[in-house]
N, C-alpha and C positions, 0 to 999 in steps of 0.2 A: 361730304357727299349728300346730295338731296335725298329725301325720304320718300318722295312721291314721283312716280313715273307713269306715263300712259301705257308703256309697253316694256317688258323685260324680255330680251332675246338671249337665250342660252346657247352657247357654242359659237365658234368662229369659222365654221366651214363657209364655203363660197355662198351658198344660198342664204345662210344666216346673215352674212355680211351685206349681201344685196338687200335683203329684207330690212335690216337695221338702217341702212343708208336711205332707202326709199321712204321709210317711216319718218326718219329725221328730216328729210327734205320736205315732206308733207306737213311738217310742223309738230309732230309728236315728240314728246320727251321720252327718250329711249335710254335704258340701261342695258348695255351690251357686255356680257361677261362670258368667261370660259373657265372650266375647271383645270385645263392643262396649262403648263407654263410656256406653251408655244401656240401660235395662231394657225388656224387652218383645219381644225377638227381631224376627221379621218382622212382628209385629202392633203394633209400638211406635208411639207418638206422639212425634214429634221436635220439640224446641224447644231452643235458638233456631234461627233459619233457617240460621246458619252450619253447624250440625251436619248439617242436611238437605243443603246444597250439598256438604259434604265427603263425605257418604255416597255420593252419586252422582257424585263426582269432577268437580264443576262449579266453575268459578272463583268464589271468594267476593269478588266485586266489585260495586259499585253496589247494595248491599243497602238503602241508605237510601231508594231509590225504593219499597220495600215498607213503609216505616214502621218502627216499633220492632221489632227482631228477636225479642224475647221475647213480643210480642203474638201471634205465630203458633204454632200447635200443629198439626202436619201428621200425620195418620194415614197410615201406610204401607199399611194395608188398612182398609176400613170395618169397624166393629165393631157388629153388631146382635145382641142376645140376645132371644129370644122370652121374654116375661114369665113364662110358665108352663112353660118348657122344662126339660129335665133338667139342662142346664148351670147355669141359675140356681139350681136346687135344690141342686146340688153346691156352688156358691159360697156359698150361705147355710149349708149344713151344715158346711163347713170353716172358716167364719168369715172367708174371704177378702174378704167384702163390706165389712169394716172399712177396706180399702184401695182400694175402688172407689167410684165415684160413678155413680149411675144417673140418667138423664134421658130424658124422653119426647122422641121425635124431632119437631121442629117443622116440618122441611122437609128434603127430600133433593134433591140436584142431581147431575147427571152431565155429564161433558165428553165430547162425541162430535162428530166432524165439524167441529171448530173452534168449536163453540158450547157454551154452558152452558145446560142445560135443567132445569126443575123436574120432579121425578118426582111424578105425581099421588098424593095422600095416600089417596084412597078412590075408589070407583066414581063417585060424584057429581062429584068434581073431574075425574076422567079423562074423563067424558062431556062436561063443560063446556069442556075444553081443545081447542085447535086441533090439527090433525094435523101440524104443522110439525116 
């Protein structure tokens, strides 16, 4: 490993990765590193379940009741990008989209008050749903 760099970027969240990539493309010598054993910082998606349990200091026992551990991919925070927003334009411009997968949202759910509820997709669905 080289000893001298123009820039050291700490963390592998989206903005750190974009910054690192843009600096590299502009000719800077960049060292990009993260203290976690997964990429994505606080906006990461964690798999397998063992890593999620370890992140939150929970005992890694009885995982078999959840099925296969690698079948789970848990987002630490939701990730929604507006289709015509400036962030999407920046991702396309920098070529980062080669490493991303975009998918239309088919449904959204929230956990509140001990219940899982579907978030209405549009005004028609919202008016048709109950107030529970």
